[in-house]
C-alpha positions, 0 to 999 in steps of 0.5 A: 500500500505504500506509495513508494514511487512518490517524489517531493514534486508530486506534492505540487500540481502536475503537468497536464495530460492531453484530455479535456477533463484532465484534472489535478485535485488536492483535498483536506477534510476533517474536524474537531470531534469534541465540538462537532465542527467539521470541514472539507476543502478541495482545490482542483486544476482543470488546465485544459478547460482554463481554470482552477476551482476551489470549494470549502464547506464547514459545519458549524455548531448551532447557536442553540442546543437542539438546532441543526448544525449550520453550514458554510459554503464557498466556491471559486474559479480562477484562470489556470496559469500557463505553467501548472507545476509552478502555480501556487495551490490556491483559488478564491478563499483557499490556499494550500502550502506545503511546509515539508513534503508528505509531512506538514501542510498549512491550509489558509482560508480567507474570503467571502462565503454563504452561511445557511441555517442548515446544509439541506437549505443549499438544495431546498432554499439556496437563496436563504443564506447570510453573506459572511467573511471566513478566515483562519489557518489550520496546520496538518501534521501527517500520522503516516507515510502517504499510501495508495489503495484500490478505490474502485474508481475507474481511470475516468475519475482518478488515474493516480492518487494517494491519501494520508491521515493526520492531526489538524490544529488551528482556528477559524473565524466566521463573521464575529465567531471564532472556533478552535480545532484540535482534531484529525483529518484526511488529505488526498491528491489525485491526478488524471481524467476526472469525469464526475458522470463516469461512475454510477455511484460511490459511497465514501465513509470513514473514521479516524480514531488515532494514528494507529486506528482508522478505517476508510471504505469506498463502495463504487458502482460499476457501469455494467452493474454490481459494485467494487469495494476499496479502502484501507484498515489501520488497526493496532498500527497495522495497515492493509487494503480493503478487499471486499465488503458492502454497505446497507442503508442510506446515508442517513442510516448505514452499516458498512462492512469490510474485510481487509487483505489480512482477513480482519473484519470491520463494521462501521455504523453511521448516520448523517445528521446534516447533508449538503447536496452539491451539484456537478453539471456537464453537457446536460447531465447532473451529478449530486455529491452529497457531503454529510456531517455524519455520526459514526461508530467503530470499535465502540468509539463514536466520532463526527466524520464526513461521508460522501455519497455520489449519485447520477441524477440525469438532466 
């Protein structure tokens, strides 16, 4: 599983391939299990389409107990430079800075965003938001060396990728509110063709307990029917790829079962309590990427995490 052929240069954007939908994408997501704050960020370069995109989503604790989490969303597109490998990894409100390849990164956030009373309003009431400023800086410190595993995705989504869990610390300011983060997160880097409509569906979920215990599961639908399962299991400091499994239920209430290459079995139970329905449109086709703040349980431990369920919705 070790991504032994990686070089420090792989922590930057790559020179693009010839395909129109060739993309180079970096992602950081995670949060603070104690407060329930969780976030995701993604910067994706699509140089043959002339742009770099950035997305930011943050689930914020409610003002009053018993209310749903609030949801902050920001998105930006900027022109792609002529030399992608030399470009900063930045767009709109999000900047990634590598302090030490495969060890330490800084996530800087500074810009305008929309704040919704709940994530579901993004689809049902997109106009019902407050314009706010968001700013902050988070430090990512890797727990392990980067690794790769069979994700089940085709070459139309990511030809090469690696992932890495780690500790996340820092603070964010949203309007007049300040939030500290002392938690865990996951990063990934993928490059190659990224066609959001090429996969019938996927179900991505996981939990990060500590550097010696974490689980990632990805169930992916196949164009010809059926599905394949990918991911990894780190338990008691021993890491192995997921080779089989299944997921039952909906994103609101699911059970994911997985077996790794060492024969170990894992059961992850989850319930998304807040789902942001993001949309990817192209050539009259619509893909829904549902990002969910999810309460998960594994090995007797409960955590907040992010689950991602992708569906094809047609036109």
